[in-house]
C-alpha positions, 0 to 999 in steps of 0.5 A: 500500500502506498505511503500516502494511503498509510497516512490516510489510514492513520487519519481515518483510524483516528476517526474510527477510534472515537467510538471505541474511546467513547465506549471503552475508556470509562468502563473501569470507572462504572463503580466509582461513577455510581458511588459519586453520583449516587446511581445504581449500576443499571443507571450507569449502564444506561449512559452506555446504552444511550451512547450506542443509541446516539451512535446509531441515530446520528449516522442516518443524518451524517451519511446522506449529508456527506453524500450531498456536501462532501465528507469534510463539513459533516466531519467538522460539525460532528467533531465540534459536538463531540468535543463540547459534549465531552466537556459537559460529561466531565462537569455532569452533576448527576447520572440523569444529566450524564445520560443526556450528555452522553447522547450528545457526545455520541451524536457528534462522535458517530460522524467518524465511522461514517466518514471513514468508511465513505472515504475508503469507498471513494478511493479504493477498489474491493480488495484495496478496501479490505486492506484499508479497512484492516488498517483501520481495525488497528485503530479500532483494536488499539483503542480497546486495548489502550482505552480501558488501561488509560481510563483506569490510570486516569481514574486512579490518579485524577478521578473519573471526570478526567476521562471525559476531559481527555476525550474533549482534548482528543476531539479538539486535536482530531478536529485540528488534524483533520482540518489540516491533513484530511482531503476531500474525497468526494468530487462535486460531480459525484455528489447527490442533490437529494431531498428528504424523500429521496434520502428515504428512498435511498435507505429503502433501496438499500434495505431491499438489497439482499446482497447489501443486507447479507454483508451488512448483517454479517458484521452487525449481528455479531456486533451485538455480542461485542456490545454485550461484552462491553456492557456486561464485562465491568460487573462480571470481571470487576465485581464477580471475579474481583479484578481492579480497574487497572487489572480490568483494563489489562484483561480488556486490552489482552482480549482486544489484541486478538481483534488487531491480530486477526484483522492483519491476518485477513489483510494478507489472506485477501490477496490470495483468496476471495473476500466472500469465501474468507467471510463465511469462514470467519463467521463460522469460527465466530459462531463457535467462539460465541458458543464457547463463551456460554460454556466458559460462563457456566464453568465459573472460571476466569481463564476460560472466560478470558480465552473465550472473549479473546477468540470472539473478539479475534474473529470479529477482527476478521469479520468486520473489515470483510463485511464492510468492504463487501457491503460498500463495494457496489454502492457508488454515489450511495456510499455515505448513506450505505455507510450510515445504514450499516453503522445504524444497524450495528449500533442500534443492535448494540443499544437493544443489547444494552437494554436487554442486559439492563432488564436483567439488572446488568449483572447476569453473566449467563444472559451476557453469554447467551446473547454473545452466542446468539449474536455470533450464530445469527450473523452466519445464518443471516448472511448465508440465508440472504445470499441464497435468496439473492443468488 
């Protein structure tokens, strides 16, 4: 891959990291936040569920907007909202206020993943897109590794509010870097001039496209398992298994390392094998890993549980770049809307997952394990079923 593409991948990786940072950095602080704000574990978990909901809803706006006015303007608007909302989170005086501020933070931060995928589609062919997406997975994998550890250190040294001050600074710096070095990838002649009705028609067209859905759901449904892990792991690992905040961050990071490793393996394999074939294989292994999580939860032992989490996240690192590249490849002038719809499906499923776990009080390890298993198996079944219908 040319050097300028590597630089572009680094810039886009910083954008895609907004979501993981916004989700993962404050996970070790859940108990401390609940204590200071006088809130229950379920109330603190709602700040995560509403973040996922905001990530889902906001993308539906940024996608068509980026197809209409280009990639840069929506990016700058979203980054400003993310930065200001992060400041608000740092100053929040109650769990209720934090919920609304986290929603605003997500509505700004979700622009990163929409624009990043659309830029990749603007500039790369199918195989090139898989390689570029795999490089973005480095950021998506590094963020979960570093974020909980950094969050744990900030929590121990300065308190949980320092985590949101860090996110505010990150957003401001990212805004400056993108303004200086991120080019506009969508030429004027390729921009759409859709009204609201046409935007809805584009989304309806995408939802009727079984090939698009086969690839989009292949990535989105297993993401429910990832979000179940994000929502349920703080209680399971810190309260049930007794890990401290820093230890939790290290365990979380060790699991996320598998995501990085697998994404880079896929980037090499795609040069020799068709992406569609690799996707089916990765989904099959992911399903087995999801079932392994249930077995590990029932065993009650920490090491098998961490091993099962590691495998699930590793195969997610293969599934995500493959499914994203295959879904986006034929989209052309609908790239922004397609990227937005994919993200909305992913994070919408995540918000539902958070709500389901919340119905169990946020403390049921078995409920989390079953959700992860269902997520992994449903991704494979939906992909194969839709491909069969579309062919």
